[in-house]
Backbone as CSV, one residue per row, in Angstrom:
resi,resn,N_x,N_y,N_z,CA_x,CA_y,CA_z,C_x,C_y,C_z
1,MET,131.366,81.805,116.641,130.336,82.618,117.294,128.951,82.064,116.985
2,ARG,128.086,82.106,117.984,126.705,81.642,117.814,125.808,82.867,117.640
3,ILE,125.211,82.987,116.459,124.443,84.178,116.100,122.972,83.804,115.991
4,LEU,122.135,84.503,116.748,120.687,84.298,116.680,120.068,85.399,115.831
5,TYR,119.491,85.014,114.712,118.820,85.966,113.827,117.331,85.989,114.165
6,CYS,116.785,87.182,114.283,115.370,87.347,114.594,114.692,88.107,113.461
7,ASN,113.692,87.494,112.866,112.953,88.094,111.749,111.572,87.463,111.734
8,LYS,110.546,88.246,111.464,109.190,87.714,111.643,108.792,86.655,110.623
9,TYR,109.409,86.657,109.453,109.090,85.638,108.452,110.245,84.644,108.339
10,ASN,109.905,83.360,108.235,110.921,82.310,108.099,111.023,81.789,106.668
11,PHE,110.423,82.520,105.732,110.489,82.150,104.321,110.733,83.423,103.517
12,ALA,110.986,83.277,102.220,111.361,84.418,101.382,110.133,85.258,101.043
13,PHE,109.589,85.951,102.038,108.434,86.809,101.839,108.789,88.011,100.976
14,SER,110.000,88.544,101.144,110.425,89.726,100.398,111.940,89.734,100.312
15,GLY,112.478,90.810,99.743,113.923,90.934,99.642,114.615,90.945,100.984
16,THR,113.918,91.411,102.024,114.492,91.400,103.373,114.881,89.999,103.793
17,GLU,113.985,89.045,103.550,114.280,87.665,103.943,115.325,87.022,103.034
18,VAL,115.277,87.329,101.742,116.304,86.791,100.842,117.684,87.219,101.306
19,TYR,117.811,88.500,101.648,119.092,89.007,102.161,119.458,88.294,103.459
20,LEU,118.485,88.142,104.355,118.743,87.506,105.646,119.278,86.090,105.469
21,PHE,118.641,85.301,104.624,119.062,83.912,104.458,120.439,83.824,103.799
22,GLU,120.710,84.722,102.860,122.043,84.740,102.256,123.094,85.150,103.283
23,LEU,122.741,86.076,104.173,123.665,86.488,105.227,123.929,85.332,106.186
24,MET,122.904,84.593,106.556,123.093,83.445,107.437,123.997,82.394,106.789
25,ASP,123.798,82.147,105.506,124.672,81.201,104.787,126.112,81.704,104.757
26,LEU,126.274,83.017,104.569,127.611,83.604,104.542,128.300,83.435,105.887
27,MET,127.581,83.666,106.968,128.162,83.505,108.300,128.538,82.048,108.567
28,ARG,127.694,81.128,108.136,128.018,79.700,108.311,129.254,79.327,107.512
29,ALA,129.388,79.905,106.315,130.562,79.619,105.484,131.850,80.101,106.148
30,HIS,131.730,81.084,107.049,132.889,81.600,107.769,133.052,80.946,109.136
31,GLY,132.348,79.854,109.361,132.558,79.068,110.562,131.681,79.414,111.749
32,HIS,130.700,80.314,111.576,129.814,80.686,112.678,128.582,79.785,112.686
33,GLU,127.961,79.643,113.846,126.677,78.958,113.955,125.561,79.995,113.881
34,ALA,124.542,79.710,113.105,123.443,80.649,112.912,122.116,79.931,113.091
35,ALA,121.221,80.546,113.846,119.877,80.014,114.040,118.878,81.146,113.888
36,LEU,117.642,80.785,113.538,116.595,81.774,113.290,115.505,81.667,114.338
37,PHE,115.085,82.827,114.868,113.875,82.926,115.688,112.848,83.700,114.878
38,SER,111.645,83.126,114.712,110.706,83.699,113.767,109.283,83.322,114.140
39,MET,108.378,83.621,113.229,106.991,83.200,113.334,106.837,81.879,112.587
40,ALA,106.117,80.951,113.160,105.938,79.642,112.545,105.150,79.757,111.251
41,ASP,105.685,79.192,110.187,104.992,79.196,108.905,105.468,77.989,108.103
42,PRO,104.553,77.177,107.588,104.962,75.974,106.850,105.748,76.269,105.587
43,ARG,105.713,77.508,105.098,106.487,77.855,103.904,107.975,77.972,104.197
44,GLY,108.339,78.033,105.458,109.734,78.136,105.827,110.408,76.777,105.921
45,GLU,111.709,76.765,105.773,112.480,75.531,105.899,112.494,75.084,107.354
46,ALA,112.261,73.809,107.590,112.210,73.281,108.951,113.579,73.375,109.621
47,THR,113.588,73.709,110.910,114.805,73.756,111.708,114.544,73.025,113.021
48,LYS,115.596,72.740,113.765,115.434,72.036,115.033,114.929,72.948,116.145
49,TYR,114.757,74.231,115.833,114.277,75.177,116.825,112.846,75.644,116.552
50,ASP,112.160,74.996,115.632,110.823,75.442,115.233,109.831,75.453,116.394
51,GLN,110.025,74.584,117.388,109.084,74.535,118.509,109.117,75.815,119.341
52,HIS,110.148,76.633,119.137,110.253,77.886,119.880,109.710,79.088,119.103
53,PHE,109.217,78.857,117.890,108.719,79.962,117.077,107.369,80.461,117.609
54,VAL,107.096,81.722,117.326,105.819,82.338,117.698,104.734,81.812,116.753
55,PRO,103.571,81.431,117.257,102.494,80.978,116.367,102.148,82.027,115.316
56,ALA,101.760,81.552,114.155,101.474,82.452,113.039,100.315,83.383,113.371
57,ILE,100.452,84.623,112.949,99.392,85.616,113.111,99.325,86.437,111.829
58,ASP,98.125,86.674,111.339,97.929,87.376,110.069,97.210,88.692,110.341
59,PHE,97.937,89.797,110.191,97.351,91.109,110.423,96.634,91.655,109.191
60,LYS,96.798,91.010,108.044,96.225,91.539,106.813,95.148,90.630,106.224
61,GLY,94.726,89.650,106.975,93.689,88.756,106.498,92.309,89.338,106.732
62,ALA,91.334,88.467,106.914,89.966,88.908,107.175,89.929,89.740,108.453
63,ARG,89.127,90.798,108.429,89.064,91.694,109.582,88.529,90.933,110.795
64,PRO,89.278,90.933,111.919,88.838,90.179,113.099,87.701,90.881,113.832
65,GLY,87.039,90.133,114.717,86.036,90.737,115.569,86.686,91.637,116.610
66,PRO,85.874,92.345,117.402,86.423,93.298,118.377,87.414,92.662,119.353
67,LEU,87.087,91.492,119.891,87.964,90.856,120.874,89.261,90.381,120.221
68,SER,89.133,89.714,119.076,90.334,89.252,118.374,91.191,90.426,117.913
69,GLY,90.522,91.493,117.460,91.262,92.675,117.037,92.034,93.295,118.179
70,ALA,91.424,93.345,119.367,92.117,93.888,120.531,93.314,93.028,120.906
71,ARG,93.173,91.716,120.789,94.289,90.820,121.093,95.434,91.018,120.100
72,GLN,95.075,91.157,118.831,96.116,91.394,117.828,96.837,92.704,118.081
73,ALA,96.101,93.746,118.420,96.715,95.039,118.694,97.660,94.940,119.886
74,ALA,97.225,94.263,120.942,98.071,94.102,122.117,99.335,93.323,121.774
75,HIS,99.194,92.300,120.938,100.355,91.501,120.513,101.354,92.371,119.759
76,ALA,100.848,93.225,118.873,101.735,94.082,118.079,102.486,95.081,118.958
77,LEU,101.819,95.546,120.013,102.456,96.534,120.884,103.517,95.896,121.771
78,TYR,103.156,94.792,122.416,104.077,94.154,123.360,103.595,92.732,123.586
79,SER,104.355,91.762,123.094,103.926,90.373,123.145,104.673,89.601,124.233
80,ARG,103.953,89.254,125.301,104.544,88.408,126.341,104.810,87.004,125.800
81,GLN,103.949,86.552,124.903,104.147,85.229,124.309,105.456,85.174,123.529
82,ALA,105.726,86.222,122.741,106.971,86.246,121.977,108.185,86.270,122.900
83,ARG,108.084,87.020,124.003,109.182,87.051,124.975,109.447,85.663,125.537
84,GLN,108.377,84.948,125.905,108.545,83.605,126.473,109.137,82.647,125.451
85,LYS,108.652,82.713,124.218,109.183,81.851,123.167,110.671,82.137,122.930
86,LEU,111.031,83.404,122.933,112.434,83.762,122.737,113.279,83.320,123.922
87,ARG,112.731,83.421,125.130,113.461,82.954,126.314,113.820,81.473,126.174
88,ASP,112.863,80.677,125.706,113.113,79.253,125.497,114.151,79.033,124.394
89,MET,114.056,79.863,123.344,115.009,79.755,122.237,116.429,80.070,122.710
90,ILE,116.569,81.082,123.527,117.897,81.453,124.033,118.474,80.341,124.884
91,GLN,117.650,79.724,125.712,118.119,78.620,126.540,118.569,77.441,125.696
92,ALA,117.898,77.224,124.555,118.242,76.091,123.702,119.476,76.359,122.844
93,PHE,119.602,77.590,122.348,120.670,77.899,121.385,121.888,78.551,122.030
94,ARG,121.724,79.267,123.107,122.812,79.960,123.811,123.602,80.887,122.878
95,PRO,122.971,81.912,122.344,123.662,82.780,121.378,124.686,83.696,122.038
96,ASP,125.708,84.048,121.256,126.677,85.056,121.684,126.207,86.454,121.327
97,VAL,125.405,86.562,120.284,124.898,87.852,119.825,123.592,87.607,119.068
98,ALA,122.717,88.608,119.083,121.473,88.543,118.313,121.503,89.592,117.216
99,HIS,121.060,89.200,116.040,121.002,90.079,114.874,119.536,90.175,114.472
100,LEU,118.939,91.352,114.670,117.514,91.542,114.417,117.297,92.327,113.140
101,ARG,116.242,91.940,112.423,115.854,92.704,111.237,114.376,93.093,111.362
102,ASN,113.509,92.417,110.690,112.104,92.822,110.592,111.289,92.093,111.667
103,ILE,111.126,92.709,112.838,110.454,92.044,113.966,109.090,92.628,114.280
104,TYR,108.708,93.739,113.651,107.533,94.490,114.058,106.249,93.674,113.978
105,HIS,105.365,93.927,114.932,104.000,93.414,114.981,103.942,91.915,115.292
106,HIS,104.487,91.074,114.430,104.359,89.632,114.621,105.219,89.131,115.782
107,LEU,106.428,89.660,115.935,107.278,89.335,117.076,107.202,90.436,118.133
108,SER,107.110,91.653,117.695,106.989,92.872,118.503,108.327,93.246,119.129
109,PRO,108.517,94.547,119.390,109.759,95.002,120.020,109.954,94.462,121.439
110,SER,108.948,93.794,122.000,109.091,93.226,123.339,110.259,92.255,123.428
111,ILE,110.586,91.604,122.313,111.674,90.617,122.371,113.017,91.281,122.651
112,LEU,113.126,92.574,122.377,114.366,93.281,122.702,114.611,93.280,124.210
113,TRP,113.538,93.403,124.982,113.677,93.392,126.430,114.093,92.018,126.937
114,GLU,113.668,90.967,126.269,114.097,89.621,126.680,115.575,89.402,126.384
115,LEU,116.020,89.872,125.234,117.445,89.775,124.914,118.275,90.548,125.932
116,LYS,117.781,91.726,126.317,118.477,92.521,127.332,118.519,91.774,128.660
117,ALA,117.391,91.201,129.055,117.319,90.482,130.330,118.241,89.270,130.355
118,GLN,118.431,88.645,129.196,119.282,87.452,129.113,120.743,87.795,128.847
119,GLY,121.062,89.085,128.737,122.443,89.500,128.532,122.991,89.213,127.145
120,VAL,122.099,89.165,126.146,122.535,88.897,124.769,122.736,90.230,124.043
121,PRO,123.951,90.536,123.580,124.162,91.778,122.823,123.306,91.796,121.552
122,VAL,122.826,92.978,121.170,121.888,93.098,120.054,122.445,94.008,118.977
123,VAL,122.439,93.506,117.751,122.687,94.309,116.559,121.357,94.429,115.826
124,TYR,120.903,95.654,115.639,119.628,95.869,114.949,119.922,96.383,113.540
125,HIS,119.510,95.604,112.539,119.803,95.902,111.135,118.551,96.524,110.518
126,LEU,118.572,97.815,110.272,117.399,98.520,109.765,117.307,98.390,108.250
127,ASN,116.129,98.031,107.764,115.902,97.994,106.329,114.704,98.856,105.931
128,ASP,114.314,99.774,106.830,113.238,100.718,106.545,113.378,101.890,107.524
129,PHE,112.383,102.783,107.529,112.417,103.959,108.399,111.436,103.828,109.567
130,LYS,111.160,102.616,109.978,110.140,102.370,111.005,110.401,103.146,112.296
131,LEU,111.647,103.323,112.695,111.934,104.044,113.937,111.587,105.529,113.830
132,LEU,111.472,106.030,112.609,111.152,107.437,112.388,109.742,107.643,111.879
133,CYS,109.181,106.619,111.254,107.892,106.731,110.561,107.089,105.457,110.822
134,PRO,105.999,105.521,111.573,105.237,104.311,111.885,104.769,103.527,110.669
135,SER,104.619,104.201,109.512,104.193,103.486,108.307,105.381,103.053,107.441
136,TYR,106.584,103.107,108.007,107.782,102.504,107.440,108.592,103.361,106.462
137,ASN,107.975,104.068,105.520,108.748,104.526,104.369,108.832,106.037,104.183
138,MET,108.291,106.830,105.131,108.374,108.291,105.037,107.816,108.812,103.711
139,VAL,106.673,108.246,103.323,105.966,108.682,102.118,104.499,108.859,102.470
140,ALA,103.921,109.977,102.075,102.493,110.222,102.280,101.911,110.830,101.015
141,GLN,100.828,110.240,100.535,100.151,110.727,99.325,101.117,110.832,98.149
142,GLY,102.025,109.876,98.041,102.952,109.834,96.921,104.129,110.780,97.012
143,ARG,104.303,111.471,98.144,105.400,112.421,98.301,106.205,112.103,99.560
144,ALA,107.488,112.482,99.525,108.325,112.319,100.710,107.706,113.091,101.870
145,CYS,107.702,112.459,103.035,107.035,113.056,104.196,107.892,112.858,105.435
146,GLU,108.111,113.940,106.164,108.855,113.862,107.421,108.083,114.531,108.552
147,ARG,106.759,114.451,108.487,105.938,115.099,109.509,106.070,114.437,110.880
148,CYS,106.515,113.180,110.921,106.722,112.508,112.207,108.084,112.836,112.812
149,HIS,108.803,113.761,112.200,110.129,114.151,112.687,110.074,114.494,114.176
150,GLY,111.044,113.984,114.913,111.111,114.277,116.333,110.111,113.527,117.182
151,GLY,109.504,112.470,116.627,108.571,111.663,117.408,107.142,112.129,117.386
152,LYS,106.756,112.904,116.377,105.360,113.351,116.248,104.560,112.292,115.481
153,PHE,104.409,111.142,116.110,103.882,109.971,115.415,102.382,110.034,115.147
154,TRP,101.671,110.997,115.717,100.233,111.083,115.460,99.921,111.341,113.987
155,HIS,100.928,111.837,113.256,100.684,112.147,111.844,100.357,110.899,111.022
156,VAL,100.742,109.713,111.503,100.396,108.498,110.759,98.879,108.319,110.718
157,VAL,98.192,108.920,111.677,96.727,108.869,111.700,96.125,110.006,110.889
158,THR,96.673,111.210,111.040,96.057,112.387,110.418,96.393,112.547,108.949
159,GLU,97.533,112.014,108.493,97.969,112.217,107.114,97.420,111.185,106.145
160,GLY,96.854,110.096,106.661,96.338,109.057,105.782,97.416,108.359,104.981
161,CYS,98.635,108.288,105.523,99.752,107.693,104.781,99.768,106.173,104.873
162,TYR,99.009,105.611,105.822,98.936,104.161,105.932,97.714,103.674,105.166
163,SER,97.914,102.673,104.325,96.845,102.240,103.423,95.789,101.383,104.106
164,GLY,96.067,100.917,105.322,95.113,100.087,106.027,94.024,100.891,106.698
165,PRO,93.167,100.228,107.492,92.058,100.915,108.167,92.573,101.877,109.228
166,PRO,91.766,102.896,109.586,92.199,103.879,110.586,92.598,103.264,111.913
167,GLY,91.900,102.189,112.309,92.252,101.534,113.565,93.671,100.998,113.555
168,ALA,94.114,100.480,112.411,95.474,99.972,112.298,96.488,101.108,112.407
169,ALA,96.146,102.269,111.836,97.043,103.420,111.949,97.175,103.861,113.404
170,LEU,96.092,103.773,114.159,96.156,104.102,115.580,97.097,103.153,116.317
171,VAL,97.043,101.878,115.966,97.932,100.902,116.595,99.393,101.202,116.256
172,LEU,99.651,101.594,115.004,101.012,101.951,114.613,101.532,103.130,115.428
173,ALA,100.683,104.133,115.603,101.086,105.292,116.400,101.307,104.895,117.860
174,ALA,100.402,104.077,118.405,100.537,103.641,119.792,101.815,102.841,120.004
175,GLU,102.128,101.977,119.050,103.371,101.192,119.136,104.589,102.107,119.185
176,ALA,104.605,103.107,118.295,105.747,104.021,118.247,105.882,104.806,119.545
177,TYR,104.762,105.313,120.069,104.808,106.087,121.315,105.193,105.214,122.510
178,LEU,104.657,103.991,122.566,104.967,103.102,123.687,106.460,102.838,123.794
179,HIS,107.076,102.488,122.679,108.489,102.108,122.737,109.413,103.321,122.763
180,LYS,108.876,104.474,122.372,109.627,105.710,122.618,109.633,106.014,124.111
181,TRP,108.463,105.863,124.758,108.355,106.110,126.189,109.200,105.114,126.982
182,LEU,109.186,103.835,126.574,109.968,102.808,127.252,111.468,102.910,126.927
183,ARG,111.787,103.659,125.878,113.173,103.738,125.381,113.699,102.342,125.039
184,THR,112.848,101.575,124.394,113.178,100.186,124.079,114.438,100.075,123.235
185,TYR,114.477,100.805,122.135,115.607,100.659,121.212,116.877,101.273,121.797
186,GLU,116.750,102.422,122.455,117.927,103.063,123.042,118.545,102.188,124.134
187,THR,117.696,101.486,124.898,118.167,100.694,126.029,118.676,99.321,125.620
188,CYS,118.018,98.703,124.668,118.257,97.286,124.386,119.153,97.013,123.186
189,VAL,119.379,97.995,122.325,120.177,97.772,121.112,121.583,98.312,121.333
190,ASP,122.566,97.460,121.052,123.972,97.858,121.215,124.521,98.569,119.989
191,ARG,124.163,98.079,118.798,124.606,98.718,117.547,123.467,98.677,116.551
192,PHE,123.340,99.769,115.804,122.410,99.811,114.679,123.212,99.706,113.387
193,LEU,122.748,98.875,112.468,123.324,98.798,111.133,122.321,99.393,110.150
194,VAL,122.794,100.276,109.275,121.940,100.883,108.261,122.590,100.694,106.897
195,PRO,121.792,100.627,105.820,122.354,100.303,104.501,122.979,101.484,103.768
196,SER,122.815,102.713,104.283,123.353,103.869,103.553,123.614,105.022,104.516
197,ARG,124.436,105.968,104.083,124.694,107.172,104.874,123.435,108.027,104.986
198,PHE,122.582,107.970,103.975,121.331,108.728,104.022,120.478,108.290,105.208
199,VAL,120.347,106.981,105.411,119.544,106.487,106.529,120.165,106.931,107.852
200,LYS,121.475,106.841,107.962,122.134,107.283,109.190,121.877,108.766,109.431
201,THR,121.984,109.567,108.388,121.752,111.001,108.521,120.345,111.285,109.040
202,LYS,119.350,110.589,108.513,117.969,110.803,108.949,117.785,110.406,110.417
203,LEU,118.415,109.331,110.828,118.318,108.917,112.227,118.946,109.970,113.139
204,VAL,120.119,110.441,112.759,120.814,111.441,113.577,120.011,112.734,113.640
205,GLU,119.407,113.135,112.521,118.565,114.343,112.509,117.387,114.219,113.468
206,ASN,116.973,112.992,113.743,115.860,112.752,114.651,116.321,112.423,116.068
207,GLY,117.584,112.683,116.362,118.060,112.561,117.724,118.712,111.254,118.104
208,TRP,118.905,110.339,117.153,119.549,109.068,117.471,121.063,109.259,117.558
209,ASP,121.691,108.462,118.398,123.119,108.577,118.691,123.953,108.094,117.505
210,ALA,124.655,109.005,116.853,125.468,108.642,115.686,126.545,107.634,116.040
211,GLY,127.017,107.657,117.293,128.071,106.745,117.703,127.651,105.293,117.768
212,LYS,126.328,105.034,117.754,125.836,103.653,117.804,125.364,103.160,116.442
213,ILE,125.557,103.966,115.393,125.039,103.626,114.062,126.202,103.397,113.101
214,ASP,126.228,102.237,112.475,127.248,101.917,111.471,126.580,101.713,110.117
215,VAL,127.231,102.207,109.069,126.731,102.029,107.709,127.309,100.746,107.124
216,LEU,126.439,99.842,106.735,126.856,98.580,106.127,126.012,98.347,104.877
217,PRO,126.519,98.699,103.696,125.746,98.477,102.464,125.428,96.996,102.278
218,HIS,124.305,96.727,101.661,123.918,95.343,101.400,124.894,94.698,100.419
219,PHE,125.233,93.465,100.700,126.063,92.722,99.759,125.162,91.992,98.762
220,GLN,125.749,91.520,97.702,124.998,90.768,96.697,125.885,89.668,96.146
221,THR,125.326,88.490,95.999,126.054,87.379,95.411,126.017,87.512,93.894
222,LEU,127.180,87.669,93.294,127.261,87.877,91.849,127.383,86.546,91.116
223,PRO,126.909,86.485,89.889,127.040,85.236,89.123,128.495,84.917,88.827
224,ALA,128.784,83.641,88.710,130.169,83.218,88.464,130.665,83.712,87.115
225,GLN,129.775,83.790,86.137,130.159,84.241,84.806,129.621,85.643,84.545
226,THR,130.438,86.479,83.947,130.025,87.827,83.597,129.203,87.792,82.310
227,LEU,128.039,88.393,82.362,127.169,88.405,81.189,127.616,89.476,80.202
228,ALA,127.361,89.223,78.949,127.693,90.210,77.923,126.795,91.430,78.061
229,ASP,127.289,92.585,77.665,126.489,93.805,77.709,125.259,93.639,76.808
230,PRO,124.089,94.071,77.276,122.878,93.921,76.460,122.914,94.856,75.255
231,SER,122.198,94.459,74.237,122.087,95.313,73.059,121.182,96.490,73.364
232,GLN,121.219,97.500,72.500,120.422,98.709,72.746,118.928,98.440,72.766
233,ASP,118.474,97.445,72.009,117.040,97.184,71.961,116.632,96.014,72.864
234,ALA,117.498,95.665,73.836,117.168,94.569,74.754,115.993,94.973,75.642
235,PRO,115.111,94.028,75.976,113.986,94.348,76.879,114.488,94.652,78.289
236,ILE,113.671,95.381,79.035,113.996,95.766,80.404,113.060,95.015,81.343
237,LEU,113.628,94.385,82.349,112.828,93.631,83.317,112.937,94.264,84.690
238,TYR,111.806,94.659,85.264,111.749,94.988,86.690,111.107,93.799,87.391
239,PHE,111.813,93.253,88.371,111.320,92.081,89.090,111.250,92.442,90.565
240,GLY,110.063,92.627,91.085,109.939,93.027,92.473,108.515,93.373,92.822
241,ARG,108.353,93.974,93.980,107.023,94.293,94.489,106.479,95.520,93.780
242,LEU,105.201,95.467,93.413,104.559,96.605,92.763,103.980,97.521,93.841
243,SER,104.834,98.356,94.400,104.382,99.324,95.391,104.968,100.681,95.042
244,ALA,104.280,101.729,95.459,104.574,103.073,94.961,106.006,103.501,95.226
245,GLU,106.551,103.144,96.415,107.887,103.635,96.754,108.995,103.012,95.919
246,LYS,108.672,101.988,95.123,109.682,101.376,94.258,109.981,102.231,93.023
247,GLY,109.176,103.244,92.772,109.473,104.158,91.677,109.145,103.619,90.298
248,LEU,108.105,102.835,90.188,107.800,102.219,88.892,107.325,103.242,87.863
249,THR,106.629,104.272,88.316,106.246,105.305,87.347,107.475,106.052,86.848
250,ASP,108.508,106.179,87.698,109.765,106.774,87.237,110.407,105.900,86.162
251,LEU,110.312,104.577,86.359,110.826,103.657,85.343,110.102,103.866,84.016
252,LEU,108.792,104.029,84.073,108.026,104.234,82.848,108.392,105.565,82.188
253,ARG,108.594,106.607,83.007,109.001,107.897,82.437,110.362,107.794,81.769
254,ALA,111.284,107.073,82.413,112.603,106.878,81.816,112.485,106.103,80.515
255,GLN,111.568,105.145,80.490,111.340,104.376,79.279,110.842,105.284,78.149
256,THR,109.972,106.222,78.495,109.458,107.156,77.502,110.576,108.004,76.930
257,THR,111.438,108.513,77.790,112.582,109.313,77.333,113.482,108.495,76.432
258,ASN,113.646,107.236,76.792,114.535,106.370,76.032,113.980,106.066,74.647
259,LEU,112.668,106.236,74.480,112.068,105.934,73.184,112.556,106.883,72.093
260,GLU,113.097,108.015,72.509,113.651,108.923,71.511,114.826,108.283,70.783
261,ALA,115.494,107.345,71.473,116.649,106.684,70.879,116.289,105.317,70.302
262,ARG,115.275,104.667,70.855,114.930,103.336,70.368,113.457,103.059,70.648
263,THR,112.868,102.100,69.978,111.470,101.741,70.181,111.350,100.245,70.330
264,GLY,110.165,99.821,70.715,109.865,98.402,70.764,110.377,97.690,71.982
265,SER,110.802,98.378,73.027,111.323,97.709,74.207,110.191,97.289,75.130
266,VAL,110.504,96.409,76.054,109.507,95.833,76.941,109.925,96.065,78.385
267,ALA,109.035,96.606,79.197,109.253,96.667,80.648,108.317,95.650,81.279
268,ALA,108.843,94.595,81.832,108.031,93.549,82.449,108.001,93.778,83.946
269,LEU,106.825,94.017,84.490,106.672,94.367,85.892,106.037,93.185,86.614
270,HIS,106.780,92.624,87.578,106.351,91.383,88.198,105.872,91.632,89.627
271,ASP,104.868,90.883,90.021,104.275,90.832,91.352,102.982,91.612,91.373
272,TRP,102.413,91.871,92.565,101.007,92.221,92.565,100.607,93.277,93.573
273,HIS,101.506,93.851,94.322,101.103,94.683,95.445,100.574,96.063,95.033
274,MET,100.968,96.582,93.900,100.362,97.840,93.427,99.224,97.489,92.473
275,ALA,98.157,98.284,92.502,97.015,98.016,91.631,97.445,98.028,90.176
276,ARG,97.109,96.961,89.474,97.486,96.872,88.059,96.895,98.027,87.259
277,ALA,95.664,98.394,87.588,95.008,99.454,86.817,95.800,100.754,86.881
278,GLN,96.371,101.051,88.046,97.137,102.287,88.193,98.353,102.283,87.277
279,LEU,99.054,101.164,87.234,100.230,101.070,86.376,99.835,101.081,84.900
280,GLU,98.736,100.421,84.594,98.301,100.401,83.198,97.944,101.809,82.717
281,ARG,97.310,102.593,83.617,96.995,103.974,83.245,98.278,104.772,83.040
282,ALA,99.259,104.564,83.924,100.529,105.277,83.790,101.235,104.859,82.510
283,ALA,101.187,103.572,82.221,101.834,103.088,81.006,101.175,103.676,79.771
284,GLY,99.831,103.764,79.792,99.126,104.318,78.646,99.443,105.780,78.412
285,ARG,99.627,106.527,79.521,99.941,107.948,79.380,101.370,108.171,78.904
286,LEU,102.281,107.323,79.375,103.702,107.622,79.200,104.337,106.918,78.008
287,THR,103.761,105.822,77.566,104.396,105.055,76.493,103.387,104.791,75.395
288,LYS,103.848,104.893,74.158,102.982,104.623,73.017,103.587,103.569,72.102
289,ASP,104.914,103.646,71.898,105.545,102.749,70.946,106.205,101.544,71.613
290,SER,106.267,101.522,72.947,106.865,100.372,73.629,105.761,99.516,74.228
291,GLU,106.114,98.289,74.543,105.147,97.340,75.090,105.384,97.200,76.587
292,ILE,104.317,97.305,77.378,104.405,97.123,78.818,103.675,95.831,79.160
293,VAL,104.378,94.888,79.771,103.813,93.598,80.154,103.722,93.572,81.676
294,LEU,102.507,93.439,82.195,102.318,93.327,83.624,102.113,91.875,83.986
295,GLY,103.071,91.325,84.748,102.975,89.922,85.141,102.641,89.801,86.618
296,GLY,102.822,88.602,87.157,102.642,88.387,88.592,101.278,87.809,88.936
297,ARG,101.066,87.698,90.251,99.830,87.126,90.741,98.695,88.147,90.716
298,PRO,97.447,87.706,90.553,96.307,88.617,90.551,96.053,89.150,91.957
């Protein structure tokens, strides 16, 4: 089988891409052909299909001028360029099925319509709550939030749950409303894959067809050798993005509770997306006898 994977990043930007590349390797190991359609970025491994990639676009860089900003917003909502690039990619690769993951903004949901037009079946693999929450994670002001339930996407603007500028929140809401009105996902996606029953339940509660949703937990490549159980005073390493939804303050609270049984442990927090000062304040409040090491890029 020839499988076309669509994801906006062609390099290991986050765990989403790490999983994607491991999945592509797994499919190749089982005799399938796999190709990637993505945004062009020199950090990605070169492929023979790179000429069909969408030119790089940075939504989080320096704030663009009014005209450039309008072009970026239009691209995020519906990109004719991405559709054309994908059309060329389909002609070159001739896929039997497309497997989509993180396509928002840089590729845009417009590519779903091109896959539909070309008769390519689509499996959409969800790794967030974007279809229910324009800001991805159903969290507002540090608390679980379901105010967008039933397609009330204006709350992404009124609740202040998106950390970017207000104009960007408006674009997120517009994107959600546009593709709800077009019925893009309902029309163009044949199967949805979700990583847990919880995600499926939330989709169904919001009116999505349970019959088109399959639960597929993420796989993980385990080491060939089993490691020995750590000692009670072994340090603890969190390796990942420093963002609020990862529950790092919960980790620190658990560390505090654990100090009743042992002291001197280390929680090493890697990466840079959450403000270091916020974590340092939390660490100072919650831990006294353990050492907290904040690593990663500035």
